[in-house]
C-alpha positions in Angstrom: -31.5 -15.3 -62.7 -31.3 -11.6 -63.6 -34.2 -9.2 -63.0 -37.0 -9.2 -65.5 -36.2 -5.8 -67.1 -33.3 -3.7 -68.1 -32.7 -0.5 -70.0 -29.7 0.1 -72.2 -29.7 3.8 -73.1 -26.1 4.7 -72.8 -24.4 1.7 -74.4 -23.3 1.1 -78.0 -26.0 -1.0 -79.6 -23.9 -3.7 -81.3 -20.8 -5.7 -80.7 -19.0 -7.8 -83.2 -16.0 -8.5 -85.2 -15.6 -6.4 -88.4 -14.3 -9.4 -90.3 -17.6 -11.2 -89.4 -20.1 -8.5 -90.5 -23.0 -11.0 -90.7 -22.5 -12.1 -87.1 -23.0 -9.0 -85.1 -25.1 -9.3 -82.0 -27.3 -6.5 -80.7 -26.7 -6.0 -77.0 -30.5 -6.2 -76.4 -30.5 -9.7 -77.9 -27.5 -10.6 -75.6 -29.5 -9.5 -72.6 -32.4 -11.7 -73.6 -30.0 -14.6 -74.0 -28.7 -13.8 -70.5 -32.1 -14.2 -69.0 -33.8 -10.8 -69.0 -37.4 -10.9 -70.2 -37.7 -7.3 -71.2 -35.1 -5.0 -72.6 -35.3 -1.3 -73.7 -32.5 -0.4 -76.0 -31.6 1.8 -79.0 -30.8 0.9 -82.6 -28.0 3.5 -82.7 -26.2 5.9 -80.5 -28.5 8.7 -79.1 -27.9 12.2 -77.8 -26.8 12.4 -74.2 -29.7 14.7 -73.3 -32.3 12.3 -74.6 -31.4 9.2 -72.5 -32.4 10.7 -69.1 -35.6 12.1 -70.6 -36.7 8.7 -71.8 -35.4 6.9 -68.8 -37.2 9.2 -66.4 -40.5 8.8 -68.2 -40.2 5.0 -68.6 -39.3 4.4 -64.9 -42.0 6.8 -63.7 -44.5 4.7 -65.5 -43.0 1.3 -64.5 -43.1 2.4 -60.8 -46.4 4.2 -61.0 -48.1 1.7 -58.6 -45.1 1.7 -56.2 -43.9 -1.7 -57.3 -42.0 -2.1 -60.7 -44.1 -3.7 -63.4 -41.9 -4.7 -66.3 -45.0 -6.0 -68.1 -45.8 -2.4 -68.9 -42.4 -1.7 -70.5 -43.8 -1.4 -74.0 -46.5 1.1 -73.0 -44.0 3.0 -70.8 -41.5 3.3 -73.7 -44.3 4.3 -76.1 -45.3 7.2 -73.8 -41.7 8.2 -73.2 -40.9 8.3 -77.0 -44.1 10.3 -77.6 -43.0 12.8 -75.0 -39.5 13.0 -76.5 -41.0 13.4 -79.9 -43.1 16.4 -78.8 -40.1 18.0 -77.0 -37.8 17.8 -80.1 -40.4 18.4 -82.9 -38.7 21.7 -83.9 -35.3 20.1 -84.2 -34.4 19.3 -87.8 -32.9 16.0 -86.6 -36.0 15.1 -84.5 -36.7 11.9 -86.4 -33.3 10.4 -85.6 -33.7 11.4 -81.9 -36.9 9.5 -81.1 -36.9 6.6 -83.6 -34.0 4.5 -82.3 -35.7 3.4 -79.0 -36.9 -0.2 -79.1 -38.3 -2.8 -76.7 -37.5 -6.4 -77.1 -38.8 -9.4 -75.2 -42.0 -10.0 -73.4 
């Protein structure tokens, strides 16, 4: 069985066939079906500079006690997104930079 958590910051969010527009599958859902319990992903492509900022914050929180705790992934993502939001607040596109991050699963 795969580990309990994964993050998908640098991947296209959906895969599917253009002729079957109603049947696309978000990669995060696919990871849940593969056995992961917790997945952090994005709803659309993000800026290259934003992925490491969010990932650093998330993993700093998940490993704050030395051992990874994927049960805190939602809280870790929340703090990471708030941090990104503050960093980019002067950017006219700030909304589309911090909104796409999601957590699915337990």
